[in-house]
N, C-alpha and C positions, 0 to 999 in steps of 0.2 A: 822634103816631103813630110806629109801631116802625120804626127804621132799620135797615139793614144797614152797618154800619160796619167799615174793615179798619185792623191798626195791623201797619204793617211795620218790623221790626227790623234797621235797618240803619247801625248806629254803630258796629260793629266796624272796626278795621284792617285784619284779615286778614295777622298778621305772617308766616304761616305760607305765604302766595301768593310773597312775596320778591319785592315789586313797589314801585315807586313808584305803581301805580292802585290806589285804594283796592278792596277785595275785590270789593263788590256792584257794579261800575261793569266788572267783566272780562265780555266778551261769552260769551254761548253762543250759536250760530249765528247770529252778527249781531246780537244785542240784549244789552245790559249785563242782567245776571242778576237785578237788581232789577227791572228793565224786564217781564222776564217773569212777575214778581208782580205788578205794577201790572196788567197785561193781566189776571192770573188774578180779581184782583178785579172788576175793569170787568166780565168775563164772567160773574158772577154779580150786577150790576147793586148793588155796594155804592152806598150813598147819601154816604160819605166815606170819605177814604183818608187816613191820618196816616201819616207815616214818620218814623221816629225818628233822627234823625242824630246822628252824634259826628264821629268821625274823617273827614275830607274831607267835611266837609258842605256846602259851597258847589259842591263839584264833583257831588256828589249830588242837589242843588236844581237845577243848571244842567241837569243830564241828564234829570231830571222834571220841568220846568219846565210848571206848568199842569197837570199830571196828580196834585198832590196836594198836601197840606196839610204841614207841618215842624214840629217840633219839637226842638229841641236835647237833648242827654243830655251835660251839660259833661263830667261823671266817670261813667266806665263801671263800674258798680256792681252789675252782675246784669241777668238779663232782666227782673226784677220793676220793678227799679227804672227799667228802659227804659220799659216800658208805663206806669208811674205817670207818666210824664213829660208825658203826655196826659191828666193828669185835668183838667185847666183846661179844654179844650176838649169834653172827652167824657162827662166824668161824669157828667152830669144827661141824657143821651141814653136814651132806652126805643128796645131792640132787641137785635140778635144781634151780637157782635162777633168778629172772626177775627183772631186774632193770627199772623203769619205770619214768617217769617224770611228775610230779602232774600237768603237765599244758596241758596234751595230753587225754582230755576227749574223743576224736572221735575213739579210738581204739576198736575194735570188740573183743571182747571174743575168737569169733571163728579165728579169725587172730591171736592171742596169742596162743590159741590152736594147731593151724597149724605148728607155728613156733616153739614151744616147741617138736611136733611129730619129725619134722626136725632134731631139736638137738638130741633127744633121742636115734633117729632110725640111726642117722650115728656116735654116739660118739664122739660128737663136745665138745669140751672144750668150746667154747662161739658160740653164733649164734646173728646174727645183723639183726635186723628187717630193710628193707630197702623199698623205693620207688624209680620210675621211673618218673622223672619230664621233661614236657616240657621245662623248663626253670628252672636248678640246679644251677644257678649262687649263690653262697653264702653259699652252704652248702659242708659238706666233700663228697667226691667221693669213692664209691667203688669199690677197685681195684680187679679182680677177676684173680686167677692162672688160668693155664691150665686147669685142673681139674675142674673147677667151684667153688672152694673152695674162702674163702675172703682172700686174700694176705695181703691188707693193708686198711686203711682209708686215704687220703689224702685232707687236708684241702685246702680250696678256694685257700687262699695266697699260696700255694705252689704246686699246680697244674700244671703240664707242660702242653703245649699246647694240646697235645693228652688227658692227664686225664681231661682237662676241658671242653671236647667232651662228656665224660660219664655222663649219664644220672641218673644213679643209685646212690642215695644219701643216707647217713646214718640218722635215724629218732631220733636216741636217744634213742631207746629202746632196749635193751639186753636180752641175755638168757646167763647163765653161769652155768658149775659146779661149784657148790659153794666152795668146797676148793680149788679149783685153782683158781678163782675168788680171793679170799683173798690173797693167795702165791703171787699171781702177783702183787697185790695190793701195797704188801710190797716193791717193785722194780720198782714202777711210783716215780719220781724225779719233781721236780718243777722248770727245768732247761731249762725254755721258757720265752718268751717275758712279758708274762701275770704274772709268776712266778706262777703261779697254778697247780694242781696234776690234770689231764687230764684223765678221765675213758677210753678214746679211746686208751691213752698208753696201757692199758693191752692186747688189740689185739695185736700190735707190741710185747710186751714180750710174748704172748701164742705162736706166730708164731715162735719168735726165738729157743724156748723150743723144737719146733718141735711138737705143737698141733695142731687139727684141728679147723679152724672157719669156721662157714657157714653163710651164707647171704638168709634170707629168703625176698623174693619181696610180697610186698602188693599187692593184687589186687584191691584195690582201694586206690589211694595214697592219697585220701583226708583224711585219717584215720591218715596220718601223722601229719596232723598241731598241731602247738605247738601255745599256746595262750600268747604273749609277748604286745598286746596292745589292746585297746578298738575295732580296726579291724577286728583284729584276733578273737576276743572273739564275735563280730556280725556273723562273718561268720560261725563259730562253732556252733553258737546257730541255723542259717538258715541250714545248714547241717543237724544236729540232730532234728530240728524239723519234718524236711522231712521226716529221716528216722523213726522218734516216730509215723507221720501221714501213713507212708507205712505199717508199723507193725501194727496199730488199722484197715486199710483197709483192708490186707490181713486174720485180724482176724474176717471180719463180719460187720465192721463199714462203714457206707457210711460218707465222708466227702466229700462234695460239693467240695469246694477251699481250697484245703490244704495249699496254699500258703497264706491264710487270718485265720487260724486256728492256736491256738498257745496250745499245750499240753504238759505238764510237762512229765517229764521223769518217774514218780511214778504212774500216772494217769491211772485208770483202767474203762475200755468201753464194757459193753455186745457187742452181736452181735446184727445186727438189728436197732440200734442206729441210727441218722442222725443227724450231725453237720453241722449246717449252717454257712454261711461266717462270719467273725469276733467273733467267738466263742474262750472263753479263759478259759481252764481247768488247774487250778493250785494246786500245792502242791501233796497230796494224795486223789485228789476227785477221787471216785467212782463212774460209772454212769450203771443202770440197763440196760435189755434188752429193745429193742423197744422204744426208748424215741426219743424225736423231740429237740433238744440244739440249742437254738439262732434263728435267727441272733443277734448279737451284744449282747452276754451274756457273763457273768463271773463267772465261780464257782470255789472258793477256799476251799481246804480242808471239801470238802462237801460230802454225802453220799446220792444217788437218786437211788430209788428202780425201777422197772420195768415202761413202759408206761407212764411215765410222759414227760410233755411237758413244756419246760422255753424258754419265749420268753422276747428279749430285757430287763433281768433283771441281780440281781445281788446277789449272796449266798455266805454267807462266813460261814464256820464251825459251820456246821448244817447238819441236818438230815432228809431226805425225807424219807416216803412211797413210795407206789405204784398208779398208776392211780391220778396224781395228775399235776393240771396245775397252773402254774406259770406266771403272766405278762400278757401281756406287761408292762415292767416299774416298777417291784417290786423289795422291796431290802427285803431279808431276812438277818439279820445280826445274829453275831455267838450266839451259846446255843440254837437255835431254835430245834424243833422237829415238823414236819409237819407230820400227819399220812395220810392212804391211803383216797383217793378219796375226797380231801379237792381243792377248788379252793381259789389263792391268786390272786386277778386281779389286775387290772392297778393303778398304782401311790399308793399301799399299801407296809407299812412298819412293819416290825414283828422283833421284838427283843426280843432275849432272851426267847420266850415263849414255850408254848406246845398247838398244835391245834391237836384237836380229829378227828376222823374219818368222813369224810361227811361234815363237817364243811365249811363256805365260808365266804370269807371275800373280796366281790368281788370290792371295788374301793374307794381309796382317804381315806384310813383308817389307823390309827398308833395304832398296837397292843404291846406294850411293858410289860414285865414281868408279862405275863399273862398265867393263865390257863385255856384253853377254851375247853370245853367238846364237845362230839358228836354230829354230828346234829345241829348246832348252824350256825345261819345267824348274821350277823354283818354289819349292813347298812351304806350306802355311809357315807363318813365324819364322823365315829364314831371316837374317839379316848380314849385310856386308859390314863389317866393324873397319872401317875406312881412315878413322883418326887416330894417332897414337897421342895426341896432346899437344902435338908442334906441328906435323903435314899431315895432309891427306893422301891416302896412299889406294892403289887401284888393284881391283880385284877383276881376275880375264876370269868368264867361264864361255869355254869352246862349246863348238857346235854338239848338240845331241846331249849335252850333259842334263843327269836328274840331282837335282838339291834335294833331299829330304827335308820333311819338315823340322822346324825348330832347330835348325842348322846355324852356326857363327863359321863365318868366313873371314878369317883374321887377315886383313890387306897389309903389305901387299901378300896376294897370293893367286894361283894360276892353277884353274879345274881342267885338266883336258877333253880332246875331244870324246863324246860318248864316255865320259866317267861318270861315276854312282858315288855320290856322299848319302852314307847313311844316316837316317833322322837322327835328330838328336847330338850331332855329331859339331866338334868344335877345330875347326881345320885352320892348322896354322903354317902349314907346307903344302907346297905345289903337291897336285894328284896328276897322274901320268895318265895320257889317253886311253881309255877303255879300264882303268884304273877302279877298283873299289876301296874308299874311303872310309874308315870306322876310328870316330876319336871319340870315346866316352868311357867310363869306368863299368868293367863288367857286373851285371846284376847279381846282388846275391839274395835268395830269399829263406827267410827263417821260418819254417813252417811251425804254426801254434802260437806266435810272438804277439801278434796282435792284440789277443785280451791281456796278456800280461804286461804289455805295455800302456795298456788303458787303465789297468787296475794302479799300475805306479803311479800315473798322472791325478790320478784321483786322489791317491794318498798325499802326494805331494801338496794339492792343492789345500786340502784337508789342515794340513800342518801350516801351511800358509795363514789360514783363518783363525 
């Protein structure tokens, strides 16, 4: 049975990136660039995917664990040598093999599918993905035969004056008859200035043996971008970010200013949600329908239900229900679960806490390591003192409790159902259900004392001067 096979070239170190992180692991819209290539092959239903690793092999394998097979290229002796490392795994397979560089995250699966359709329809031994550039200098040129097939690839340094004017270039992505690929690779030599084995030599070998080589021209030349430095990385990020934004807008999401909105590749957003400027959605964030997110908000690996509002706030690794208001200037930290119809107001920090439905934490409060029931009101300036210097402790506030402003709840402590904590209290012991807790010094007022105090302070200041 014929198979679809992917070979991903990911052995290069990427010195021009000037980074300790290996090139193919640099993220584009939240996903390592090689991860985009793996997804590309998955989208065309590749039966096997083999990644050629070299520099940073362990890091690349860890990143792609379970998504591919791996072959180590001990020495980097050229692209042909890299593909040849997969010989033992793949040379006997029958089918179509794609060779894709791990630093080309912008290729669309539709383009790869169309290239494969051309390859299989014409019975070609190889098909090259090409692009037409306004400024092709530096790229290998595609020389076509009179019948439209590919005659050869000519590198820039070897171009004649006529060939230099050719705008169609080799992108470095190929489609091969698998067995013909490995037979041709056996004939590739390193008799060149770099003493490397080039995959492009396979094209000439196939043509010399009478095989047909086709070229598929990309409709959008930007897909051909390979990332070799931080400038190209930034450009790829910009292009993919726009592509992601357009996809969401076509699916019913309103994005007021796509150029100032950053959405990672794995983010999901429901229809009729609006994203305001300077919104950042990271990781595997999921936003429901009819939400208003932003401006100036950042959500990472967070699930948000329907009809929620998040203004000028940061939420990380948390789960929110529906009909929730967050912000402005709130911070919901990892491990928090916020139920339906909750209000998390301005300058509120929630850390690893559960907030029950209909509860309110309106402003200027810290709730950490807490379990808060339904219908609870937590007044302004309230904190749960959860850390004793060694361990974190839990505060429990049961349904219907009312916590007055500027209260300190010293964990571990439990506030019972429908209990009332008077404003300004510091609570160190449990409060029974329906109980009233007052924990503050009794107020003393000395009539007429303010002027005496002021006079005493003035006399002290004179004596010091």
